[in-house]
C-alpha positions in Angstrom: 0.0 0.0 0.0 1.4 3.4 -1.0 1.2 6.2 1.5 -0.1 9.5 0.1 0.2 12.8 1.8 -2.3 15.6 1.0 -2.0 19.1 2.4 -4.9 21.4 2.6 -7.0 18.3 2.7 -10.2 19.4 4.4 -12.0 20.9 1.4 -12.0 21.7 -2.3 -9.2 20.2 -4.5 -7.3 18.7 -1.5 -10.4 16.8 -0.2 -11.1 15.5 -3.7 -7.5 14.3 -4.0 -7.8 12.6 -0.6 -11.1 10.8 -1.7 -9.7 9.8 -5.0 -6.4 8.4 -3.6 -8.2 6.6 -0.8 -10.6 5.0 -3.4 -7.5 3.7 -5.2 -6.5 1.9 -2.1 -3.8 4.2 -0.8 -3.2 5.0 2.8 -3.9 8.8 3.0 -2.3 11.2 5.5 -4.5 14.3 5.7 -2.8 17.6 6.6 -4.5 20.9 7.5 -4.7 23.4 10.4 -8.2 22.6 11.5 -7.7 19.5 13.6 -11.4 18.8 14.4 -12.5 19.1 10.8 -9.5 17.1 9.7 -10.3 14.2 12.1 -13.9 14.2 11.1 -12.9 13.9 7.4 -10.4 11.1 8.2 -13.2 9.2 10.0 -15.4 9.7 6.9 -12.7 8.2 4.6 -12.2 5.2 6.9 -9.3 3.3 8.6 -6.8 3.9 5.7 -7.0 7.7 6.4 -5.0 9.5 9.1 -5.3 13.1 10.3 -2.1 15.1 10.8 -2.9 18.6 12.0 -0.2 21.1 11.1 0.1 24.8 10.4 2.3 25.0 7.3 2.9 28.7 7.8 5.2 27.8 10.7 8.6 26.1 10.8 7.3 23.7 13.4 4.3 22.7 11.3 6.5 22.0 8.3 9.0 20.1 10.4 6.2 17.9 11.8 5.1 17.0 8.3 8.7 16.5 7.1 9.3 14.0 9.9 6.2 12.1 8.9 7.1 12.1 5.2 10.5 10.6 6.0 9.2 8.0 8.5 6.3 6.9 6.3 8.3 6.6 3.1 5.7 8.6 1.3 5.0 7.4 -2.2 2.7 10.3 -3.2 2.7 13.9 -2.1 0.1 16.5 -3.0 1.1 20.0 -2.0 -2.3 21.6 -2.2 -2.4 24.0 0.8 -2.5 27.7 -0.1 -4.5 30.9 0.1 -5.1 34.3 -1.5 -5.3 37.8 -0.1 -8.0 40.3 -0.9 -6.0 43.5 -0.3 -3.5 45.0 -2.6 0.1 44.2 -1.8 0.9 47.6 -0.1 -2.3 47.5 1.9 -2.2 43.9 3.2 -0.7 43.3 6.7 2.9 42.3 6.3 2.5 39.3 8.6 -0.4 38.0 6.4 1.7 38.5 3.2 4.6 36.6 4.9 2.3 33.8 6.0 1.0 33.5 2.4 4.5 33.2 1.1 5.3 30.6 3.8 2.3 28.4 2.9 2.2 28.9 -0.9 6.0 28.7 -1.5 8.2 27.8 1.5 6.1 24.8 2.6 6.0 23.5 -1.0 9.8 23.7 -1.2 10.4 22.1 2.1 8.0 19.2 1.8 9.0 18.5 -1.8 12.7 18.4 -0.7 12.1 15.8 2.0 9.7 13.7 -0.1 11.7 13.7 -3.3 14.9 12.6 -1.5 13.2 9.5 -0.2 11.5 8.8 -3.5 14.8 9.0 -5.4 16.5 6.7 -2.9 13.7 4.1 -3.5 13.5 4.7 -7.3 9.8 5.6 -7.4 7.2 8.1 -6.3 5.1 11.1 -7.4 4.6 14.7 -6.3 1.8 17.0 -7.4 2.3 20.6 -6.6 -0.9 22.5 -7.0 -0.1 25.8 -8.8 -2.6 27.9 -10.8 -3.3 29.4 -14.1 -2.9 32.7 -12.2 0.8 31.9 -12.2 0.9 32.8 -15.9 -0.8 36.2 -15.2 1.7 38.6 -13.5 -1.0 41.2 -13.0 -3.4 38.9 -11.0 -2.9 39.7 -7.3 0.9 40.3 -7.1 1.9 37.9 -4.4 -0.4 35.1 -5.2 0.4 35.0 -9.0 4.1 35.4 -8.2 4.0 32.5 -5.8 2.2 30.2 -8.2 4.6 31.2 -11.0 7.4 30.0 -8.7 5.6 26.7 -7.9 5.2 25.9 -11.6 8.8 26.8 -12.5 10.1 24.9 -9.4 8.1 21.8 -10.2 9.3 21.8 -13.8 12.9 22.1 -12.7 12.7 19.3 -10.1 10.8 17.1 -12.6 13.7 17.4 -15.0 16.2 16.5 -12.3 14.5 13.4 -11.0 12.7 11.8 -13.9 15.6 9.5 -14.7 15.4 8.3 -11.0 11.8 7.0 -11.5 10.1 10.0 -9.7 7.4 12.0 -11.3 6.9 15.7 -10.4 4.0 17.6 -11.9 2.6 21.2 -11.5 -1.2 21.3 -11.5 -2.4 24.6 -12.9 -6.2 24.8 -12.6 -8.2 27.8 -13.5 -11.3 29.0 -11.6 -12.5 26.1 -9.4 -15.6 25.9 -7.2 -14.0 25.6 -3.8 -13.9 27.7 -0.5 -10.9 29.6 -1.8 -12.6 32.9 -2.6 -14.9 32.9 0.4 -11.9 32.4 2.7 -10.0 35.2 1.0 -13.1 37.5 1.4 -13.4 38.2 -2.4 -16.1 37.8 -5.0 -15.8 35.0 -7.6 -14.6 36.6 -10.9 -15.4 35.5 -14.4 -18.5 34.0 -16.0 -19.9 30.7 -14.8 -18.9 28.6 -17.8 -15.2 29.1 -16.9 -15.6 27.5 -13.5 -14.5 23.9 -13.0 -15.5 21.5 -10.2 -12.7 20.2 -8.0 -13.6 16.6 -9.0 -12.9 17.5 -12.6 -9.6 19.1 -11.7 -8.5 16.1 -9.7 -9.6 13.6 -12.3 -7.7 15.4 -15.0 -4.6 15.8 -12.8 -4.4 12.1 -11.9 -4.8 11.2 -15.6 -2.1 13.6 -16.6 0.2 12.2 -13.9 -0.2 8.7 -15.2 0.7 10.0 -18.6 3.9 11.4 -17.2 3.1 15.0 -17.8 5.0 17.7 -16.0 2.4 20.4 -16.5 -1.3 19.7 -16.1 -3.9 22.3 -17.1 -7.4 20.9 -16.6 -10.1 21.9 -19.2 -9.8 22.7 -22.9 -10.6 26.4 -22.3 -7.8 26.8 -19.9 -5.3 24.8 -22.1 -6.1 27.3 -24.9 -5.9 30.2 -22.5 -2.4 29.3 -21.3 -1.2 28.7 -24.9 -2.5 32.1 -25.9 -0.8 33.8 -23.0 2.6 32.5 -24.3 1.9 34.2 -27.6 0.7 37.6 -26.2 3.0 40.6 -25.5 3.6 40.9 -21.7 1.8 44.3 -21.4 -1.4 42.7 -22.7 -0.9 39.7 -20.3 -0.4 42.2 -17.4 -3.5 44.1 -18.4 -5.6 40.9 -18.6 -4.4 39.9 -15.2 -5.5 43.2 -13.7 -8.9 42.9 -15.2 -9.3 39.5 -13.6 -7.9 40.6 -10.2 -10.1 39.5 -7.4 -12.3 42.1 -5.8 -13.5 42.1 -2.2 -16.8 40.4 -1.5 
């Protein structure tokens, strides 16, 4: 039985990954800050699921998960935890901006580092780092898009380093997805309804792309075309587009 770790596992994309991996017969370690909600979800998934409460915005929280990754010889890691901020960069509290960086970037780096070392030693394993289409839009909420741009680039770089060792690393870049993300950030959902994906669709496409050995997964034909178009557009137009899509307060 392969042990799979999922961060941000209590809702949305993370919860769907946990359900899908448990259904495939994997032992699933669920990671999130809300211990009570996490334990209830683990009980729902059954005896193969285990709750590991941890705050990934802290060094202690990351260290706790790192120790579990090493001890359990994780075969799958899904770095899904992350959050956005409603305020503009210069208006947001600095400690909140720092916490966003710690969760969206630093925790991804640290957990990937520990997991991939063990996977390379064993000659197998898979890591999915949940990024975003927003990472291709530099004008879309400065710190969030910058962090997701880093996650995508980082994942592609690590993937190139370890593919020959039997380890798969993939950046998952979903577009607008119906989760609690926007409500938690205190912002309205942007864009027309037809652009919104379900988390189940995102996870289904992601796991299919992982099995195909893809390094970059962009669920949905519309978003695949969108990302391709962004590569062809001049940067000023991309920045302007990102600003038009920037999240507004609820």
